[in-house]
CHARMM-style PDB file with segment names, atoms N, HN, CA, C and O in Angstrom:
ATOM      1  N   UNK     1      29.671 -79.253 -49.153  1.00  0.00      PROA
ATOM      2  CA  UNK     1      28.815 -78.513 -48.236  1.00  0.00      PROA
ATOM      3  C   UNK     1      27.422 -78.558 -48.201  1.00  0.00      PROA
ATOM      4  O   UNK     1      26.618 -78.859 -49.084  1.00  0.00      PROA
ATOM      5  N   UNK     2      27.217 -78.112 -46.713  1.00  0.00      PROA
ATOM      6  HN  UNK     2      27.870 -77.868 -45.996  1.00  0.00      PROA
ATOM      7  CA  UNK     2      25.910 -78.014 -46.550  1.00  0.00      PROA
ATOM      8  C   UNK     2      25.103 -76.491 -46.448  1.00  0.00      PROA
ATOM      9  O   UNK     2      25.432 -75.340 -46.160  1.00  0.00      PROA
ATOM     10  N   UNK     3      23.519 -77.388 -46.972  1.00  0.00      PROA
ATOM     11  HN  UNK     3      23.252 -78.322 -47.207  1.00  0.00      PROA
ATOM     12  CA  UNK     3      22.872 -75.293 -47.883  1.00  0.00      PROA
ATOM     13  C   UNK     3      23.025 -74.304 -46.349  1.00  0.00      PROA
ATOM     14  O   UNK     3      23.232 -73.091 -46.312  1.00  0.00      PROA
ATOM     15  N   UNK     4      22.865 -75.171 -45.245  1.00  0.00      PROA
ATOM     16  HN  UNK     4      22.697 -76.156 -45.275  1.00  0.00      PROA
ATOM     17  CA  UNK     4      23.383 -74.062 -43.569  1.00  0.00      PROA
ATOM     18  C   UNK     4      24.544 -72.669 -44.407  1.00  0.00      PROA
ATOM     19  O   UNK     4      24.577 -71.465 -44.664  1.00  0.00      PROA
ATOM     20  N   UNK     5      25.384 -74.023 -44.540  1.00  0.00      PROA
ATOM     21  HN  UNK     5      25.358 -75.001 -44.332  1.00  0.00      PROA
ATOM     22  CA  UNK     5      26.841 -73.546 -45.095  1.00  0.00      PROA
ATOM     23  C   UNK     5      26.878 -72.405 -45.985  1.00  0.00      PROA
ATOM     24  O   UNK     5      27.525 -71.391 -45.722  1.00  0.00      PROA
ATOM     25  N   UNK     6      26.114 -72.579 -47.153  1.00  0.00      PROA
ATOM     26  HN  UNK     6      25.588 -73.403 -47.366  1.00  0.00      PROA
ATOM     27  CA  UNK     6      25.855 -71.540 -48.326  1.00  0.00      PROA
ATOM     28  C   UNK     6      25.364 -70.682 -47.499  1.00  0.00      PROA
ATOM     29  O   UNK     6      26.033 -69.670 -47.286  1.00  0.00      PROA
ATOM     30  N   UNK     7      24.209 -70.836 -46.889  1.00  0.00      PROA
ATOM     31  HN  UNK     7      23.666 -71.657 -47.062  1.00  0.00      PROA
ATOM     32  CA  UNK     7      23.441 -69.414 -47.042  1.00  0.00      PROA
ATOM     33  C   UNK     7      24.094 -68.590 -45.795  1.00  0.00      PROA
ATOM     34  O   UNK     7      23.502 -67.593 -45.381  1.00  0.00      PROA
ATOM     35  N   UNK     8      25.267 -68.993 -45.226  1.00  0.00      PROA
ATOM     36  HN  UNK     8      25.748 -69.802 -45.562  1.00  0.00      PROA
ATOM     37  CA  UNK     8      26.140 -68.210 -44.532  1.00  0.00      PROA
ATOM     38  C   UNK     8      27.331 -67.383 -44.786  1.00  0.00      PROA
ATOM     39  O   UNK     8      28.192 -66.836 -44.097  1.00  0.00      PROA
ATOM     40  N   UNK     9      26.975 -67.532 -46.389  1.00  0.00      PROA
ATOM     41  HN  UNK     9      26.275 -67.976 -46.949  1.00  0.00      PROA
ATOM     42  CA  UNK     9      28.394 -66.971 -47.180  1.00  0.00      PROA
ATOM     43  C   UNK     9      27.959 -65.972 -47.716  1.00  0.00      PROA
ATOM     44  O   UNK     9      26.739 -66.135 -47.681  1.00  0.00      PROA
ATOM     45  N   UNK    10      28.271 -64.546 -48.445  1.00  0.00      PROA
ATOM     46  HN  UNK    10      29.262 -64.413 -48.473  1.00  0.00      PROA
ATOM     47  CA  UNK    10      28.494 -63.426 -48.243  1.00  0.00      PROA
ATOM     48  C   UNK    10      28.289 -63.559 -50.020  1.00  0.00      PROA
ATOM     49  O   UNK    10      28.851 -64.348 -50.778  1.00  0.00      PROA
ATOM     50  N   UNK    11      27.235 -62.439 -50.355  1.00  0.00      PROA
ATOM     51  HN  UNK    11      26.778 -61.798 -49.739  1.00  0.00      PROA
ATOM     52  CA  UNK    11      27.439 -61.860 -52.069  1.00  0.00      PROA
ATOM     53  C   UNK    11      29.155 -62.951 -52.644  1.00  0.00      PROA
ATOM     54  O   UNK    11      29.255 -63.975 -53.318  1.00  0.00      PROA
ATOM     55  N   UNK    12      30.285 -62.004 -51.911  1.00  0.00      PROA
ATOM     56  HN  UNK    12      30.203 -61.172 -51.363  1.00  0.00      PROA
ATOM     57  CA  UNK    12      31.458 -62.062 -52.969  1.00  0.00      PROA
ATOM     58  C   UNK    12      31.804 -63.560 -52.249  1.00  0.00      PROA
ATOM     59  O   UNK    12      31.178 -64.456 -52.814  1.00  0.00      PROA
ATOM     60  N   UNK    13      32.427 -63.910 -51.432  1.00  0.00      PROA
ATOM     61  HN  UNK    13      32.935 -63.182 -50.972  1.00  0.00      PROA
ATOM     62  CA  UNK    13      32.290 -65.390 -51.257  1.00  0.00      PROA
ATOM     63  C   UNK    13      30.963 -65.961 -51.777  1.00  0.00      PROA
ATOM     64  O   UNK    13      30.388 -66.133 -50.702  1.00  0.00      PROA
ATOM     65  N   UNK    14      30.297 -66.274 -52.504  1.00  0.00      PROA
ATOM     66  HN  UNK    14      30.763 -66.134 -53.377  1.00  0.00      PROA
ATOM     67  CA  UNK    14      29.754 -66.980 -53.062  1.00  0.00      PROA
ATOM     68  C   UNK    14      29.962 -67.137 -53.876  1.00  0.00      PROA
ATOM     69  O   UNK    14      29.844 -68.306 -54.242  1.00  0.00      PROA
ATOM     70  N   UNK    15      30.597 -65.806 -55.175  1.00  0.00      PROA
ATOM     71  HN  UNK    15      30.693 -64.856 -54.878  1.00  0.00      PROA
ATOM     72  CA  UNK    15      30.863 -65.511 -56.485  1.00  0.00      PROA
ATOM     73  C   UNK    15      32.392 -66.289 -56.282  1.00  0.00      PROA
ATOM     74  O   UNK    15      32.989 -66.527 -57.332  1.00  0.00      PROA
ATOM     75  N   UNK    16      32.884 -66.591 -55.330  1.00  0.00      PROA
ATOM     76  HN  UNK    16      32.399 -66.398 -54.477  1.00  0.00      PROA
ATOM     77  CA  UNK    16      34.374 -66.962 -55.076  1.00  0.00      PROA
ATOM     78  C   UNK    16      34.161 -68.006 -55.091  1.00  0.00      PROA
ATOM     79  O   UNK    16      34.192 -68.500 -56.219  1.00  0.00      PROA
ATOM     80  N   UNK    17      33.954 -68.597 -54.367  1.00  0.00      PROA
ATOM     81  HN  UNK    17      33.929 -68.195 -53.451  1.00  0.00      PROA
ATOM     82  CA  UNK    17      33.151 -70.483 -53.895  1.00  0.00      PROA
ATOM     83  C   UNK    17      32.358 -70.688 -55.607  1.00  0.00      PROA
ATOM     84  O   UNK    17      31.988 -71.840 -55.833  1.00  0.00      PROA
ATOM     85  N   UNK    18      32.201 -70.032 -56.323  1.00  0.00      PROA
ATOM     86  HN  UNK    18      32.502 -69.096 -56.139  1.00  0.00      PROA
ATOM     87  CA  UNK    18      30.906 -70.443 -57.900  1.00  0.00      PROA
ATOM     88  C   UNK    18      32.320 -70.360 -58.374  1.00  0.00      PROA
ATOM     89  O   UNK    18      32.499 -71.405 -59.000  1.00  0.00      PROA
ATOM     90  N   UNK    19      33.026 -69.902 -58.388  1.00  0.00      PROA
ATOM     91  HN  UNK    19      32.880 -69.053 -57.880  1.00  0.00      PROA
ATOM     92  CA  UNK    19      34.456 -69.846 -59.984  1.00  0.00      PROA
ATOM     93  C   UNK    19      34.875 -71.017 -59.287  1.00  0.00      PROA
ATOM     94  O   UNK    19      34.610 -72.048 -59.906  1.00  0.00      PROA
ATOM     95  N   UNK    20      35.380 -71.161 -58.322  1.00  0.00      PROA
ATOM     96  HN  UNK    20      35.595 -70.324 -57.819  1.00  0.00      PROA
ATOM     97  CA  UNK    20      36.491 -72.294 -57.877  1.00  0.00      PROA
ATOM     98  C   UNK    20      35.461 -73.751 -58.037  1.00  0.00      PROA
ATOM     99  O   UNK    20      36.194 -74.604 -58.536  1.00  0.00      PROA
ATOM    100  N   UNK    21      34.506 -74.157 -57.880  1.00  0.00      PROA
ATOM    101  HN  UNK    21      33.909 -73.464 -57.474  1.00  0.00      PROA
ATOM    102  CA  UNK    21      34.086 -75.162 -58.246  1.00  0.00      PROA
ATOM    103  C   UNK    21      33.842 -75.905 -59.658  1.00  0.00      PROA
ATOM    104  O   UNK    21      34.076 -77.059 -60.019  1.00  0.00      PROA
ATOM    105  N   UNK    22      33.096 -74.420 -60.533  1.00  0.00      PROA
ATOM    106  HN  UNK    22      32.907 -73.483 -60.240  1.00  0.00      PROA
ATOM    107  CA  UNK    22      33.274 -74.559 -61.604  1.00  0.00      PROA
ATOM    108  C   UNK    22      34.550 -74.992 -62.646  1.00  0.00      PROA
ATOM    109  O   UNK    22      34.531 -75.607 -63.712  1.00  0.00      PROA
ATOM    110  N   UNK    23      35.413 -74.531 -62.040  1.00  0.00      PROA
ATOM    111  HN  UNK    23      35.428 -74.031 -61.174  1.00  0.00      PROA
ATOM    112  CA  UNK    23      37.287 -74.578 -62.283  1.00  0.00      PROA
ATOM    113  C   UNK    23      37.524 -76.200 -62.035  1.00  0.00      PROA
ATOM    114  O   UNK    23      38.146 -76.957 -62.781  1.00  0.00      PROA
ATOM    115  N   UNK    24      36.734 -76.597 -60.547  1.00  0.00      PROA
ATOM    116  HN  UNK    24      36.228 -75.983 -59.941  1.00  0.00      PROA
ATOM    117  CA  UNK    24      36.965 -78.049 -59.848  1.00  0.00      PROA
ATOM    118  C   UNK    24      36.147 -78.900 -60.951  1.00  0.00      PROA
ATOM    119  O   UNK    24      36.666 -79.892 -61.462  1.00  0.00      PROA
ATOM    120  N   UNK    25      34.776 -78.449 -61.315  1.00  0.00      PROA
ATOM    121  HN  UNK    25      34.354 -77.643 -60.899  1.00  0.00      PROA
ATOM    122  CA  UNK    25      34.178 -79.379 -62.092  1.00  0.00      PROA
ATOM    123  C   UNK    25      34.405 -80.045 -63.590  1.00  0.00      PROA
ATOM    124  O   UNK    25      34.311 -81.120 -64.182  1.00  0.00      PROA
ATOM    125  N   UNK    26      34.918 -78.089 -63.876  1.00  0.00      PROA
ATOM    126  HN  UNK    26      34.994 -77.215 -63.395  1.00  0.00      PROA
ATOM    127  CA  UNK    26      35.361 -78.630 -65.389  1.00  0.00      PROA
ATOM    128  C   UNK    26      36.591 -79.673 -65.377  1.00  0.00      PROA
ATOM    129  O   UNK    26      36.474 -80.614 -66.161  1.00  0.00      PROA
ATOM    130  N   UNK    27      37.993 -79.613 -64.425  1.00  0.00      PROA
ATOM    131  HN  UNK    27      38.088 -78.848 -63.788  1.00  0.00      PROA
ATOM    132  CA  UNK    27      38.770 -80.211 -64.419  1.00  0.00      PROA
ATOM    133  C   UNK    27      38.614 -81.806 -64.064  1.00  0.00      PROA
ATOM    134  O   UNK    27      39.506 -82.627 -64.280  1.00  0.00      PROA
ATOM    135  N   UNK    28      37.234 -82.138 -63.438  1.00  0.00      PROA
ATOM    136  HN  UNK    28      36.509 -81.472 -63.263  1.00  0.00      PROA
ATOM    137  CA  UNK    28      36.913 -83.308 -63.000  1.00  0.00      PROA
ATOM    138  C   UNK    28      36.338 -84.183 -64.238  1.00  0.00      PROA
ATOM    139  O   UNK    28      36.442 -85.408 -64.291  1.00  0.00      PROA
ATOM    140  N   UNK    29      35.614 -83.245 -65.389  1.00  0.00      PROA
ATOM    141  HN  UNK    29      35.530 -82.249 -65.346  1.00  0.00      PROA
ATOM    142  CA  UNK    29      35.100 -83.895 -66.272  1.00  0.00      PROA
ATOM    143  C   UNK    29      36.048 -84.141 -67.624  1.00  0.00      PROA
ATOM    144  O   UNK    29      35.721 -84.781 -68.624  1.00  0.00      PROA
ATOM    145  N   UNK    30      37.242 -83.495 -67.393  1.00  0.00      PROA
ATOM    146  HN  UNK    30      37.507 -82.976 -66.581  1.00  0.00      PROA
ATOM    147  CA  UNK    30      38.341 -83.560 -68.176  1.00  0.00      PROA
ATOM    148  C   UNK    30      39.173 -84.493 -67.485  1.00  0.00      PROA
ATOM    149  O   UNK    30      39.996 -85.094 -68.175  1.00  0.00      PROA
ATOM    150  N   UNK    31      39.125 -84.726 -66.301  1.00  0.00      PROA
ATOM    151  HN  UNK    31      38.456 -84.237 -65.741  1.00  0.00      PROA
ATOM    152  CA  UNK    31      39.908 -86.585 -66.233  1.00  0.00      PROA
ATOM    153  C   UNK    31      39.286 -87.702 -66.429  1.00  0.00      PROA
ATOM    154  O   UNK    31      39.677 -88.778 -66.882  1.00  0.00      PROA
ATOM    155  N   UNK    32      37.672 -87.137 -65.814  1.00  0.00      PROA
ATOM    156  HN  UNK    32      37.354 -86.263 -65.446  1.00  0.00      PROA
ATOM    157  CA  UNK    32      37.235 -88.588 -66.303  1.00  0.00      PROA
ATOM    158  C   UNK    32      36.758 -88.469 -68.126  1.00  0.00      PROA
ATOM    159  O   UNK    32      36.128 -89.522 -68.230  1.00  0.00      PROA
ATOM    160  N   UNK    33      36.732 -88.099 -68.919  1.00  0.00      PROA
ATOM    161  HN  UNK    33      37.244 -87.244 -68.834  1.00  0.00      PROA
ATOM    162  CA  UNK    33      37.412 -88.369 -70.722  1.00  0.00      PROA
ATOM    163  C   UNK    33      38.804 -89.051 -70.466  1.00  0.00      PROA
ATOM    164  O   UNK    33      39.142 -90.173 -70.844  1.00  0.00      PROA
ATOM    165  N   UNK    34      39.271 -88.478 -70.012  1.00  0.00      PROA
ATOM    166  HN  UNK    34      38.997 -87.566 -69.705  1.00  0.00      PROA
ATOM    167  CA  UNK    34      40.195 -89.106 -70.186  1.00  0.00      PROA
ATOM    168  C   UNK    34      41.096 -90.339 -69.599  1.00  0.00      PROA
ATOM    169  O   UNK    34      42.056 -90.796 -70.220  1.00  0.00      PROA
ATOM    170  N   UNK    35      40.705 -90.773 -68.441  1.00  0.00      PROA
ATOM    171  HN  UNK    35      39.926 -90.402 -67.937  1.00  0.00      PROA
ATOM    172  CA  UNK    35      40.815 -92.143 -67.331  1.00  0.00      PROA
ATOM    173  C   UNK    35      39.466 -92.078 -66.836  1.00  0.00      PROA
ATOM    174  O   UNK    35      39.033 -91.096 -66.233  1.00  0.00      PROA
ATOM    175  N   UNK    36      38.743 -93.199 -67.107  1.00  0.00      PROA
ATOM    176  HN  UNK    36      39.095 -93.996 -67.597  1.00  0.00      PROA
ATOM    177  CA  UNK    36      37.344 -93.112 -66.012  1.00  0.00      PROA
ATOM    178  C   UNK    36      38.046 -92.503 -64.147  1.00  0.00      PROA
ATOM    179  O   UNK    36      39.006 -92.784 -63.430  1.00  0.00      PROA
ATOM    180  N   UNK    37      37.297 -91.922 -64.111  1.00  0.00      PROA
ATOM    181  HN  UNK    37      36.517 -91.694 -64.693  1.00  0.00      PROA
ATOM    182  CA  UNK    37      37.834 -91.449 -62.267  1.00  0.00      PROA
ATOM    183  C   UNK    37      37.163 -92.999 -61.493  1.00  0.00      PROA
ATOM    184  O   UNK    37      36.604 -93.994 -61.953  1.00  0.00      PROA
ATOM    185  N   UNK    38      37.484 -92.648 -60.394  1.00  0.00      PROA
ATOM    186  HN  UNK    38      37.938 -91.839 -60.021  1.00  0.00      PROA
ATOM    187  CA  UNK    38      37.517 -93.902 -59.124  1.00  0.00      PROA
ATOM    188  C   UNK    38      36.146 -93.259 -58.869  1.00  0.00      PROA
ATOM    189  O   UNK    38      35.424 -93.736 -59.744  1.00  0.00      PROA
ATOM    190  N   UNK    39      35.547 -92.564 -58.245  1.00  0.00      PROA
ATOM    191  HN  UNK    39      36.134 -92.177 -57.534  1.00  0.00      PROA
ATOM    192  CA  UNK    39      33.959 -92.309 -58.225  1.00  0.00      PROA
ATOM    193  C   UNK    39      33.137 -91.459 -59.418  1.00  0.00      PROA
ATOM    194  O   UNK    39      33.163 -90.229 -59.369  1.00  0.00      PROA
ATOM    195  N   UNK    40      32.470 -92.085 -60.397  1.00  0.00      PROA
ATOM    196  HN  UNK    40      32.449 -93.084 -60.437  1.00  0.00      PROA
ATOM    197  CA  UNK    40      32.073 -90.156 -60.841  1.00  0.00      PROA
ATOM    198  C   UNK    40      31.098 -90.036 -60.366  1.00  0.00      PROA
ATOM    199  O   UNK    40      30.472 -89.340 -61.165  1.00  0.00      PROA
ATOM    200  N   UNK    41      30.126 -90.368 -59.090  1.00  0.00      PROA
ATOM    201  HN  UNK    41      30.635 -90.933 -58.441  1.00  0.00      PROA
ATOM    202  CA  UNK    41      29.649 -89.807 -58.374  1.00  0.00      PROA
ATOM    203  C   UNK    41      29.896 -88.490 -58.291  1.00  0.00      PROA
ATOM    204  O   UNK    41      29.104 -87.589 -58.569  1.00  0.00      PROA
ATOM    205  N   UNK    42      31.025 -88.383 -57.897  1.00  0.00      PROA
ATOM    206  HN  UNK    42      31.668 -89.115 -57.671  1.00  0.00      PROA
ATOM    207  CA  UNK    42      32.030 -86.997 -57.751  1.00  0.00      PROA
ATOM    208  C   UNK    42      31.388 -85.596 -58.806  1.00  0.00      PROA
ATOM    209  O   UNK    42      31.431 -84.441 -58.383  1.00  0.00      PROA
ATOM    210  N   UNK    43      30.936 -85.871 -59.903  1.00  0.00      PROA
ATOM    211  HN  UNK    43      30.902 -86.810 -60.246  1.00  0.00      PROA
ATOM    212  CA  UNK    43      30.964 -85.245 -60.746  1.00  0.00      PROA
ATOM    213  C   UNK    43      29.512 -84.584 -60.569  1.00  0.00      PROA
ATOM    214  O   UNK    43      29.423 -83.358 -60.498  1.00  0.00      PROA
ATOM    215  N   UNK    44      28.285 -85.466 -60.493  1.00  0.00      PROA
ATOM    216  HN  UNK    44      28.358 -86.462 -60.551  1.00  0.00      PROA
ATOM    217  CA  UNK    44      27.240 -85.139 -60.039  1.00  0.00      PROA
ATOM    218  C   UNK    44      26.946 -84.322 -58.707  1.00  0.00      PROA
ATOM    219  O   UNK    44      26.017 -83.541 -58.498  1.00  0.00      PROA
ATOM    220  N   UNK    45      27.808 -84.642 -58.001  1.00  0.00      PROA
ATOM    221  HN  UNK    45      28.562 -85.277 -58.171  1.00  0.00      PROA
ATOM    222  CA  UNK    45      27.462 -83.823 -56.342  1.00  0.00      PROA
ATOM    223  C   UNK    45      28.276 -82.150 -56.974  1.00  0.00      PROA
ATOM    224  O   UNK    45      27.683 -81.120 -56.654  1.00  0.00      PROA
ATOM    225  N   UNK    46      29.371 -82.039 -57.690  1.00  0.00      PROA
ATOM    226  HN  UNK    46      29.853 -82.876 -57.950  1.00  0.00      PROA
ATOM    227  CA  UNK    46      29.903 -81.272 -58.146  1.00  0.00      PROA
ATOM    228  C   UNK    46      29.018 -80.237 -59.055  1.00  0.00      PROA
ATOM    229  O   UNK    46      29.297 -79.047 -59.195  1.00  0.00      PROA
ATOM    230  N   UNK    47      28.251 -80.697 -59.460  1.00  0.00      PROA
ATOM    231  HN  UNK    47      28.024 -81.664 -59.346  1.00  0.00      PROA
ATOM    232  CA  UNK    47      27.248 -79.815 -60.290  1.00  0.00      PROA
ATOM    233  C   UNK    47      25.776 -79.703 -59.771  1.00  0.00      PROA
ATOM    234  O   UNK    47      24.874 -79.052 -60.298  1.00  0.00      PROA
ATOM    235  N   UNK    48      25.698 -80.568 -58.483  1.00  0.00      PROA
ATOM    236  HN  UNK    48      26.431 -81.097 -58.055  1.00  0.00      PROA
ATOM    237  CA  UNK    48      24.431 -80.419 -58.114  1.00  0.00      PROA
ATOM    238  C   UNK    48      25.478 -79.203 -56.869  1.00  0.00      PROA
ATOM    239  O   UNK    48      24.669 -78.395 -56.412  1.00  0.00      PROA
ATOM    240  N   UNK    49      26.389 -79.032 -56.506  1.00  0.00      PROA
ATOM    241  HN  UNK    49      27.046 -79.688 -56.876  1.00  0.00      PROA
ATOM    242  CA  UNK    49      26.991 -78.169 -55.594  1.00  0.00      PROA
ATOM    243  C   UNK    49      26.961 -76.874 -55.859  1.00  0.00      PROA
ATOM    244  O   UNK    49      26.910 -75.982 -55.013  1.00  0.00      PROA
ATOM    245  N   UNK    50      27.007 -76.676 -57.581  1.00  0.00      PROA
ATOM    246  HN  UNK    50      27.049 -77.401 -58.269  1.00  0.00      PROA
ATOM    247  CA  UNK    50      27.418 -75.412 -58.633  1.00  0.00      PROA
ATOM    248  C   UNK    50      25.767 -74.920 -58.475  1.00  0.00      PROA
ATOM    249  O   UNK    50      25.585 -73.835 -57.924  1.00  0.00      PROA
ATOM    250  N   UNK    51      24.444 -75.772 -58.995  1.00  0.00      PROA
ATOM    251  HN  UNK    51      24.591 -76.654 -59.443  1.00  0.00      PROA
ATOM    252  CA  UNK    51      23.182 -75.143 -59.314  1.00  0.00      PROA
ATOM    253  C   UNK    51      22.540 -74.815 -57.316  1.00  0.00      PROA
ATOM    254  O   UNK    51      21.475 -74.294 -56.986  1.00  0.00      PROA
ATOM    255  N   UNK    52      23.270 -75.166 -56.703  1.00  0.00      PROA
ATOM    256  HN  UNK    52      24.135 -75.590 -56.971  1.00  0.00      PROA
ATOM    257  CA  UNK    52      23.045 -74.458 -55.523  1.00  0.00      PROA
ATOM    258  C   UNK    52      23.421 -73.358 -54.764  1.00  0.00      PROA
ATOM    259  O   UNK    52      22.877 -72.557 -54.004  1.00  0.00      PROA
ATOM    260  N   UNK    53      24.273 -73.527 -55.112  1.00  0.00      PROA
ATOM    261  HN  UNK    53      24.715 -74.178 -55.730  1.00  0.00      PROA
ATOM    262  CA  UNK    53      25.581 -71.898 -55.455  1.00  0.00      PROA
ATOM    263  C   UNK    53      24.798 -70.591 -56.153  1.00  0.00      PROA
ATOM    264  O   UNK    53      24.580 -69.460 -55.718  1.00  0.00      PROA
ATOM    265  N   UNK    54      24.503 -71.173 -57.295  1.00  0.00      PROA
ATOM    266  HN  UNK    54      24.680 -72.091 -57.648  1.00  0.00      PROA
ATOM    267  CA  UNK    54      23.411 -70.694 -58.552  1.00  0.00      PROA
ATOM    268  C   UNK    54      22.368 -69.820 -57.444  1.00  0.00      PROA
ATOM    269  O   UNK    54      22.183 -68.616 -57.267  1.00  0.00      PROA
ATOM    270  N   UNK    55      21.867 -70.914 -56.884  1.00  0.00      PROA
ATOM    271  HN  UNK    55      22.017 -71.892 -57.028  1.00  0.00      PROA
ATOM    272  CA  UNK    55      20.521 -70.384 -56.883  1.00  0.00      PROA
ATOM    273  C   UNK    55      20.594 -69.181 -55.387  1.00  0.00      PROA
ATOM    274  O   UNK    55      20.085 -68.074 -55.208  1.00  0.00      PROA
ATOM    275  N   UNK    56      21.296 -69.879 -54.708  1.00  0.00      PROA
ATOM    276  HN  UNK    56      21.709 -70.778 -54.853  1.00  0.00      PROA
ATOM    277  CA  UNK    56      21.424 -69.192 -53.105  1.00  0.00      PROA
ATOM    278  C   UNK    56      21.618 -67.468 -53.804  1.00  0.00      PROA
ATOM    279  O   UNK    56      20.847 -66.559 -53.497  1.00  0.00      PROA
ATOM    280  N   UNK    57      22.922 -67.278 -54.875  1.00  0.00      PROA
ATOM    281  HN  UNK    57      23.549 -68.016 -55.125  1.00  0.00      PROA
ATOM    282  CA  UNK    57      23.869 -65.921 -55.015  1.00  0.00      PROA
ATOM    283  C   UNK    57      22.455 -65.330 -56.333  1.00  0.00      PROA
ATOM    284  O   UNK    57      22.459 -64.108 -56.483  1.00  0.00      PROA
ATOM    285  N   UNK    58      21.793 -65.802 -56.856  1.00  0.00      PROA
ATOM    286  HN  UNK    58      21.789 -66.795 -56.734  1.00  0.00      PROA
ATOM    287  CA  UNK    58      20.410 -65.092 -56.833  1.00  0.00      PROA
ATOM    288  C   UNK    58      19.359 -64.827 -56.181  1.00  0.00      PROA
ATOM    289  O   UNK    58      18.695 -63.794 -56.272  1.00  0.00      PROA
ATOM    290  N   UNK    59      19.168 -65.707 -55.522  1.00  0.00      PROA
ATOM    291  HN  UNK    59      19.708 -66.546 -55.448  1.00  0.00      PROA
ATOM    292  CA  UNK    59      18.581 -65.670 -54.224  1.00  0.00      PROA
ATOM    293  C   UNK    59      18.819 -64.269 -53.253  1.00  0.00      PROA
ATOM    294  O   UNK    59      17.803 -63.646 -52.945  1.00  0.00      PROA
ATOM    295  N   UNK    60      19.812 -63.896 -52.892  1.00  0.00      PROA
ATOM    296  HN  UNK    60      20.637 -64.402 -53.142  1.00  0.00      PROA
ATOM    297  CA  UNK    60      20.424 -62.955 -52.676  1.00  0.00      PROA
ATOM    298  C   UNK    60      20.542 -61.284 -53.055  1.00  0.00      PROA
ATOM    299  O   UNK    60      20.448 -60.231 -52.425  1.00  0.00      PROA
ATOM    300  N   UNK    61      20.789 -61.668 -54.393  1.00  0.00      PROA
ATOM    301  HN  UNK    61      20.864 -62.524 -54.905  1.00  0.00      PROA
ATOM    302  CA  UNK    61      20.685 -60.643 -55.206  1.00  0.00      PROA
ATOM    303  C   UNK    61      19.558 -60.309 -55.814  1.00  0.00      PROA
ATOM    304  O   UNK    61      19.471 -59.539 -56.772  1.00  0.00      PROA
ATOM    305  N   UNK    62      18.715 -60.851 -55.299  1.00  0.00      PROA
ATOM    306  HN  UNK    62      18.785 -61.476 -54.521  1.00  0.00      PROA
ATOM    307  CA  UNK    62      16.899 -60.785 -55.489  1.00  0.00      PROA
ATOM    308  C   UNK    62      16.461 -59.715 -54.529  1.00  0.00      PROA
ATOM    309  O   UNK    62      15.676 -58.767 -54.550  1.00  0.00      PROA
ATOM    310  N   UNK    63      17.552 -60.431 -53.420  1.00  0.00      PROA
ATOM    311  HN  UNK    63      18.189 -61.201 -53.403  1.00  0.00      PROA
ATOM    312  CA  UNK    63      16.812 -59.833 -51.920  1.00  0.00      PROA
ATOM    313  C   UNK    63      17.892 -58.287 -51.881  1.00  0.00      PROA
ATOM    314  O   UNK    63      17.679 -57.620 -50.869  1.00  0.00      PROA
ATOM    315  N   UNK    64      18.448 -57.979 -52.376  1.00  0.00      PROA
ATOM    316  HN  UNK    64      18.621 -58.521 -53.199  1.00  0.00      PROA
ATOM    317  CA  UNK    64      19.308 -56.267 -51.971  1.00  0.00      PROA
ATOM    318  C   UNK    64      18.557 -55.543 -53.284  1.00  0.00      PROA
ATOM    319  OT1 UNK    64      18.757 -54.354 -53.531  1.00  0.00      PROA
TER     320      UNK     64
END
């Protein structure tokens, strides 16, 4: 997900996306613990996406 797509989301959409991404990250980490996943860089990408979502969410909360 690109930054421009993240900035276009509203507060509620950001919160929902953040919850779903955190759940996906948790499942990815668990799958990697059991047996190595094919592309471990997905874990890093997921973590960075969560950080971008949190940053945009905080910026929008402060703007309101």
